C-alpha positions in Angstrom: 0.5 48.9 -59.6 1.6 45.8 -57.7 0.8 44.9 -54.0 4.2 44.6 -52.7 5.4 41.1 -51.9 2.3 39.8 -53.8 1.3 39.0 -57.4 -1.6 41.3 -57.1 -1.2 43.7 -60.3 -3.5 46.2 -61.6 -2.9 48.3 -64.8 -3.6 52.0 -64.8 -4.6 52.4 -61.3 -4.2 51.5 -57.6 -4.5 47.8 -56.7 -6.8 46.6 -53.9 -4.2 45.2 -51.6 -6.4 43.6 -49.0 -8.4 40.5 -49.5 -10.4 38.3 -47.0 -8.8 34.9 -48.5 -5.4 36.9 -47.2 -6.7 36.6 -43.6 -4.1 34.1 -42.4 -6.5 33.0 -39.5 -9.1 31.7 -42.2 -6.3 29.2 -43.7 -6.8 25.4 -44.1 -5.8 23.7 -41.9 -6.1 26.2 -39.1 -2.8 27.8 -38.3 -3.2 27.8 -34.3 -3.9 24.6 -32.5 -6.8 23.4 -30.5 -7.8 25.6 -27.6 -6.0 28.6 -29.2 -7.4 31.8 -30.7 -5.9 33.2 -34.0 -5.8 37.0 -34.7 -4.5 38.6 -38.0 -4.2 42.2 -37.0 -3.5 43.3 -40.7 -4.8 41.5 -43.7 -3.1 43.6 -46.3 -1.7 41.2 -48.9 1.9 42.2 -48.1 1.4 41.6 -44.3 1.9 38.1 -44.0 3.2 36.0 -40.7 2.0 38.7 -38.5 -1.1 36.5 -37.2 -1.0 35.3 -33.5 -2.0 32.3 -31.6 -3.4 33.0 -28.0 -3.8 30.3 -25.6 -7.5 30.2 -24.4 -6.7 28.9 -21.0 -4.1 31.6 -20.5 -4.2 34.7 -22.8 -0.5 35.6 -21.7 0.8 32.8 -23.5 0.8 33.8 -27.3 3.1 33.4 -30.4 3.5 35.1 -33.9 3.0 33.3 -37.2 2.6 29.7 -35.6 0.6 27.9 -33.0 1.5 28.6 -29.3 2.6 26.1 -26.8 -0.4 25.8 -24.6 -0.5 23.6 -21.3 -3.4 22.6 -19.1 -2.2 20.7 -16.2 -5.4 19.5 -14.7 -3.3 18.3 -11.6 -2.8 22.0 -10.7 -6.1 22.3 -9.3 -5.5 19.2 -7.0 -8.2 16.8 -8.2 -6.7 14.0 -6.1 -7.4 14.0 -2.1 -4.7 13.8 0.3 -2.0 10.9 0.2 -2.4 10.7 -3.6 -0.1 11.5 -6.6 -1.6 13.4 -9.5 -0.2 13.0 -12.9 -1.5 14.7 -16.3 -0.1 12.5 -19.1 -1.1 15.2 -21.8 -1.1 18.8 -20.9 -2.8 20.2 -24.0 -5.7 22.2 -23.5 -7.8 19.8 -25.8 -7.0 16.9 -23.4 -9.2 16.7 -20.3 -10.1 14.0 -18.0 -7.1 12.2 -18.6 -5.2 12.9 -15.2 -4.6 10.0 -12.8 -4.8 9.8 -9.0 -2.5 7.2 -7.4 -2.7 6.3 -3.8 0.9 7.1 -2.6 3.0 3.7 -2.3 0.5 1.8 -3.8 -0.6 0.5 -7.0 -4.2 1.7 -6.6 -4.8 4.1 -9.5 -7.9 5.7 -10.7 -8.2 7.7 -14.0 -10.2 11.2 -13.9 -10.9 11.5 -10.3 -9.7 10.5 -6.6 -8.8 7.1 -5.9 -10.1 5.3 -2.9 -7.1 4.6 -0.5 -7.7 2.3 2.3 -6.0 -0.9 2.9 -6.7 -2.7 6.2 -3.6 -4.8 6.6 -5.1 -7.0 9.1 -7.3 -8.4 6.5 -4.4 -9.7 4.2 -3.9 -13.4 3.2 -2.5 -15.2 5.0 -3.2 -13.3 8.2 0.0 -11.2 9.4 -0.5 -12.3 12.7 -0.3 -15.6 14.4 -2.6 -18.1 16.2 -3.9 -16.7 19.3 -3.1 -12.9 18.5 -5.3 -9.9 17.5 -4.5 -7.8 14.7 -5.3 -4.0 14.7 -4.6 -1.5 11.9 -4.8 2.0 13.2 -4.7 3.6 9.9 -6.0 2.0 6.9 -5.1 4.8 4.4 -3.2 3.3 1.4 -0.3 5.2 2.1 0.0 4.2 5.8 1.4 0.6 5.6 3.6 -1.6 8.1 1.5 0.1 11.2 -0.5 -2.8 12.4 0.0 -4.3 15.4 -0.2 -8.1 16.8 -1.3 -8.4 20.4 -1.2 -11.8 22.3 -4.3 -13.1 23.4 -2.8 -14.6 26.4 -0.8 -11.5 27.4 -1.9 -8.3 26.1 1.2 -6.4 27.2 3.1 -8.5 24.7 2.7 -6.8 21.2 4.6 -6.3 18.0 4.1 -3.6 15.1 4.3 -4.9 11.4 4.7 -8.4 12.3 3.5 -11.6 14.8 4.4 -10.9 18.2 6.4 -13.7 20.0 3.7 -15.0 22.5 4.4 -17.7 25.2 2.1 -19.9 27.2 4.3 -22.2 29.3 1.7 -24.4 30.8 4.1 -25.6 33.6 3.4 -22.0 35.0 0.4 -23.4 36.4 2.2 -26.2 38.1 0.0 -29.0 36.9 2.2 -31.7 38.0 2.3 -33.0 41.5 5.1 -32.7 44.3 8.1 -34.8 43.3 7.6 -34.3 39.7 9.5 -32.3 36.8 7.3 -30.3 34.4 8.3 -29.4 31.0 6.3 -27.5 28.1 7.9 -28.4 24.8 6.0 -25.7 22.8 4.9 -22.7 24.7 3.1 -21.3 22.0 -0.5 -20.3 22.9 -2.0 -22.7 20.3 -0.1 -25.7 21.6 -2.0 -27.0 24.6 -1.8 -30.1 26.5 1.5 -31.2 25.3 3.4 -30.5 28.6 5.2 -33.6 30.4 5.3 -34.7 34.0 8.3 -36.8 35.0 8.7 -38.5 38.1 12.0 -36.8 39.7 14.9 -39.3 38.9 13.0 -41.8 37.0 11.8 -42.6 33.6 8.1 -42.4 34.6 6.6 -39.7 32.3 3.2 -38.6 31.5 2.1 -36.1 28.7 -0.7 -33.6 29.5 -1.2 -34.5 33.2 0.5 -35.5 36.6 2.3 -38.9 36.6 1.7 -41.6 39.1 5.0 -41.8 41.1 5.0 -45.0 43.0 7.9 -47.4 43.6 7.7 -50.0 46.3 11.1 -51.0 46.6 9.9 -54.3 48.4 8.3 -55.5 45.1 11.9 -55.3 43.5 13.1 -58.5 41.8 15.2 -60.2 43.7 13.6 -59.6 46.8 15.8 -56.9 48.7 15.2 -58.8 52.0 16.5 -62.4 52.7 14.4 -65.5 53.4 12.4 -65.4 56.7 12.3 -61.5 56.7 9.5 -59.1 55.9 10.0 -56.1 53.8 8.3 -52.8 54.5 8.6 -49.6 52.1 7.1 -46.8 54.4 7.4 -44.2 51.2 6.8 -45.6 47.9 7.1 -42.3 46.2 9.2 -42.6 43.1 
């Protein structure tokens, strides 16, 4: 008697067609992959290739006569916080703790846990706002970029989002030059002070950072404006 499909032969009587060593799940190497359970429903010698591999993390996934394709995407449980992108590079059940959390829109990446996604744009180097301006970042979440504001210290109504504001401080507004003088501020930026000029109107008399002394006694001109035997008087020596 020969067990069908095998080399087990007995003379003069029936053969025993089942053996523990024919239990396919006990083969070496193991027929199923890591994280899978093997089951051989029939260990009869002629019942080969009927074992099944079932995924431990999802028993609805199984395969007969070979390892099942099991997946365990750790990102499914959403281990990363809001504003982070999760990626599991190896979804096999035996691979755990290798997922990464990336702060959206940044290069901040943490493996196996949520990242700390804060970035105060006002602390950047070089400073994002110009001199004489105050920077404010209303949301320091890593995925909230380009929302900082620069406000002029000289006039808080002047501000700009995502860049330095255009602040102006024309020193001539305060009328630092006296009557009969023309004031000009060549650089109205808040950090530039004391560079305004006062020019005596209609003359080349110019003083920087303060009022000019605008006097011009015409009687002192050369040659003398009056003839010999005459007295000259200039009632107004304003330039």
